[in-house]
Phi, psi and omega in degrees: 000123176301145176210162187239159180249126177260127181253136180255120173255121189256119180269160186284130182294148179237137184293141180086308177284324171252335184215170173221166181260145176217160179252143177282170176297146173292135179274185181296341181266001186080025187246164178208167181236149175265121178252158170262129175242108186294148173297309185236096179309129173091356177283335181219176178224165177089029172310136169300149172290150177293136176246154172302127179264184183291173184291154187284351176269359185286149178199148175268156185278166182301138182091006180231155173230162178276115177276110195285330180299317185264339190051056177223154180282139183224136177300143172299153179279164175292141186087012175215178185208168173210142176268358182071277190256021183221161179229149188221133179239116179221008171234131195230046168292330174209166181294127186288150182302135178098342169274144175218159185234131182228120183266134179254122185285151187274112180261107188263103185296333185291323182256338177087001177265145176250116185278110173300140180236129176230022179290149177218169172283139191244115174300131182240031177088281185265355180199162169273136181249130172278173179297156174255015187239193176274008177285147176264124185241127188250132165257120187246141173212130185254130176226137185253117187254138179269348181210165181295142186221204181210169176226134177219146180206162173253140176206161177240122186203098183227059176216128177281346179294325183260131189256108183260118187241132167235124179211165167248172188294332175278358183054044170257180185301154176285356180269310184268138174235151181272158174290155187109200177274118176245134174250121182266141177223128169256116186244129173239152170201111181289142171226105184276088173276343179231174188286336178287145186286169182259157179266145177283149171282138181243132193228131180208170173044065169279127175225129177238133184251142177118359174287148185300317189194166166235135180267009169199163188265154178266134178285151171294139179278176188295133177091357180230163184207160165230120194283318187247161187287158183069035174291147177259351190196160172253139178270151180283142165303146172297167172292150182066024178228161179217163174210149178267187178300130171072033185276138184260354178194166184262139187257133181289142176289113180256343191176174173215158177291332181232142176249136172254139181286131181291113182300156167304139171299141179211182191300339177289349194254354174237166168210170186243149176231158174250134178289155166296160179295127178271193188289340181258012169076035174248164179207154181210168181264137177227160185237140183226152166291143175282132185270139347283146186277122177247343174283168184247129172267161170077024175233168182306124179078003184269148180256142171272169179290139173302157165298151174294151182285167180295152174288134181227156180294148187285157172290161178297170178285163177281157179307132185104349187239157173218159180257105185267058182055033173230176187282343177245167181249136178251147185287144172299144178304160169296150187076009181225165187220160175198150171277358180100342178254340176242165176295156181292145181221151180289153179285146168301162174303143176085003183227164177223147184299142172271107180281152177158187169241140167216095189259119178231340175244135192240078171268317175229165175282127173303161193287333187266016178235159173205158186236154180194162172250144183219131172207101186303333190281335174205176189244015186288334176258011180292131182090353173274155178278120181282337177227158182228135173293149188213036174084270181261015175201172173237131185230159181303145184270191186277321186077185177252338178213163182288340171265020176286156172262120188253119194242131176234137192222136174231140187249138185236103180291354179151183187238155176215113187288155170300152187305323175295341181248006190296331184264005185280146176257033178290176183262358177254119182261324187184174178204153181239143187223124173228148177248136187206170172211152173244139171236108193223149169248335186262188182270054183291161179216140193234109188258144169238126185224159168256099195291333181294327188256357179063045186239118175286108172299306192201159181200154181227130188256144174062198187287138174224142182285162179306122185209173181240144184221139179231142178236132179260122178274125195248357179225136179277099183207160170288131191209145179242126175257143187230139166243140182232123180241134184225125184282333168195153185271358183265118179297143172200146175285338187263128170277121181250329186243041176304331192271352174279122192224161168237130172247138181246120187271322187203146178224128179231125175244124184261155176059019180297134191291327174255026173300175167244169193240128168261355180200174169239148183244149179295143179231164176280135184260151174301157179273000176292141174307136178051025178269142181239019181270130185286138178236147175296146176268144171304157180301145175072023187240137172252171183263124174283122186296330188273322181248004179053026176254151177288133180223131187291137172304147180296164178304141180055037173237156175235146179280116181280126176287148182077006187279155170290150180298144182129172188297335181293344172296342176257101189268130181297153178276162188286183180306138172058031175228159178216161189270157174281179186299321187276355184054046187261322179205160172264146190209165177262139167273021183071006182241139178219144182223136181228127175244122186227107189074233181260357188259130174239127183248134186240131180244142174228110186273359181295346169287346174284337182095148184294330190223122176259150189230133178224122175263106185265126183138208005285160174243154183233143167283179177291336174266004172098004180291131173278133173211157182240162165253111182256127179253137167229136185235118181270096187281309184203177181087351180093004183275136179248152179273153178233127166246145193238177187220096188259013180265310186252356179243077182262008192268353174246160181281166185299318183294317172294327182288322177298332172279350183079034185263001178280146182298338178265356178290149176245123176237110192195179182294310179229143179214163186225139170219159183261117173267121184246112182302147180282332182303128174077006186244339192080012183261155178292328187210162176303147182265122170243126181215180178048049174290135185227153173273126180259327185205129176233006172220133180268118180284322177159171180238129188204163171268356179286156187278341181233146177202120179050043171094350183254135190244141170262123178274109188297339172300330185285332176229076182303128185270129186279321184221140179255006184294321177246113185284157175280154179247125188254124172269118182258122178237159177211144164256125189269357174281116183283160181236174181297328185261332181241092195287338180265002186090164175281162171211160185205150181233122174252116179259118176265125188244131172289124173214110185297339183281351175262166183283182186289323187287329170078190180227134174258140181222168180240163179291143180300327174298329190237078190287351176264011177085349174223144179256353179234000176088349181241329170247127183256138186243127167229147171237125174257090186268134184195152173287333174283358172267004173276154180294166176282155187280148174231184178295345180290337183266006177217159179224173183260145177229130184267123179283173177281144176291110182233120174064038179075012179235151179226130177269142170244124184242149185236128174225155181298142173292133173270121008271150185281114177248055180211170181203134184076206176075224171285145174261165182288132176302151180294161181286137183251150177237118187233156174286148192214160174258131184269202188278325180304321175299315181291328181297311182300320181288331176283329173297312173298321182288329178294320183284328168297323174299320187292308180302315185299318182288323176303312185302311183294333183289307181296325174305304182294332178294314182292325179293318180301309179303325184293317189287334176293316174301310187293326181293311179298324173297326181288320178299313183300319178285330175293324186289326182291326181278321181209173192284129177264157173292144180295136180272149177303142179276137169251016183275171182285119185283169182293137179093345181266151189264116176298330175301308193295327186280334173282333173299333193267000180268122183261119177266119176241146178263110189291159172277166179297326180280325179302320179299314184297316177308313181296320176297307177309318185286320184297316186284329181287332184286314180296320180295319177305310186291318179302315182296315180301315181282334177289326179290330185284322180297318166304333177291312183294319181298000000 
């Protein structure tokens, strides 16, 4: 049978095409070996033998790379660069080597269905774009550092629906990295709680420092060049020039394969600005073309630049500044104040300057503010002003495209409380207030952020009428507040919405450490005679306007921040609440008393615990992602609830987070956070984000259904019994939101339920599963046996036992149902002597015998008396017959012809009964008496 012989020919390996060099791990002596690693094992032969490599501490300088064949540092060629001990990723035409994207499928435990995820991070040329759905997608990069290093990157992320998490395998800060192997993750996971989609995270310019060496140089990206060898960075090309990858110089733009018609200039191609004040104190409006100018003038339908406006007087200086006959406004010196129109003046004795910023005139941008334009997808607007001053307001600029972020920033180095309040322990260090409006026809969005912590404080979509917003700063730290405006999030080369703008009319920051003063406020003076030095008041003290001395607030009142000096600064606490020792807040001491009629109910809510927790849900997004609303309630005892954020606040430890020490933590009476379980999401732990303050002030505790304009809706929680009334805790948050101009409010209803444990159960209305029906007023029901009043004598009754052996038990039992807790205990069982049935039997027999004897005695008595009456009657008859003739009596003798014997035979003898005898005697006596009386009267008549 024929066969063929297949011969394998192995060629000699060629460096770079068939193999590459790599170092082994360092040994205990700090040495390593250089080894050759084939690209395709077995494809060639003759690999170089391992040789001793450079020392483990060896590294090249910036601008050089380690040439592995000679193991020497070599300068980078023109058109490339090197960081020495660092690596940089700034070109994202494709996913760089070493990066990988991993998607985690959504495992919905409630349905048992697994939603497959195929989302990835997508290279977009200048940046990487994350997923736009609910899948959890991780961008992973592993790097081995020979020394301590760092990682830095630029990103765009302005969507609270998208959870952007960055961490390292050692769980250290994302900036600093330890030596050794570090696995870096950039992880996103969208949670669509509303109908609109999420915005992606855009990532670019990832740079890692701390690697021992780089074995190659990085080519310059498009539009940049490096002219000389050994460059550490690439420079941008000048205008009207271009450069390709790895260019050593830029080439002038001489032409293009395709020419586009330049459109006629229109209103979208220019913008207006106000000039700075000149030496004469004048300003005017000028118009400029948006750069680069691509429109064409002088053609049909084209618009020209409007003429410059007339010169007008400059607006006055902002409060706290003065104009010293110059074109600029200068801040007032320390210890002085001005309203912006008058020279600075010193504060009178007994007062101190009220520090802060108050910007309401916009001729130039204040020194502590800056503006910029940002778009991670392109660099067209880099260097452009994002905002322009306009006299009585400042407004968003033109930008280079409709999806640019137009940014305005103000930096506050810290906060300084007034001297008289410097020792107070309140939670407010300062506040920022601004007045704004948005004019939009597209889906514009306006953000207000604290940039240092990458926290979106609030945002507004589409057109909004002129309104005021206030944010309270609860921690004394350096912070930068930022306003960002985006006309639309859809990128486009055509400008459609240039007329969509946001205007800010005023910005006020109180208690700024480096602020100026527009007025003075009263302060407390030293007790030393003739002293005019301001001194701090102890906590809970107000300033007496007459004596300028510190006086403690009355009992159960709290000191109101920003109040005018005087007793009115101490506001009374609400019903059934008391103030803490510093008079900084009012709280419930867990005790409550209610009197109705003659009954007094006393409650002790300490059994419920100081802080209650409710995990409401679960709720599910359109893709089945499970999430919860987690509520925490600081009910009584002065303890506050803490809600944390472990997504964007990774720089603190778990113990610090539990204490509420994180900058994104919320510490108040009632707070809420959104919890996303780790199961099915690929996260290490459950995610807590979007912590908000629902209530920071206790208004009072009462059984009434209304308090301070807040109403309890009985239909939300139908009451099954009215024997014990519900107790309502009323709260309010004084910080307004975009949807709640007067702030949020909350009502916690405590209901006595003996079937619940003392800790009880928190619930929200079934009609409002999110805890609120209107987004501003939250309702909670806390059913617990610990919410029952304390037991008193009215809550039990006495039961008498049977008398046995001359002893009787007295028992005490609770009235059913038992609607009390604690208080009095049931009295002990009592045993008392008693008389049994034998006594009553003997007593009855004795009484019967006595009655019989009495009847016999009475019978004998009446019988004898009857005999006496018969005797007297017979005597009376005899005496009457002697004196006068008496009528003849009927004969009772035997008549003639009658047989006496026969008469005797007709006599029937009967033995009368005792009752019959008594009746006969009584009848006979009555007849005798009647007869006697009649004859006696007749005799008297005859006489």
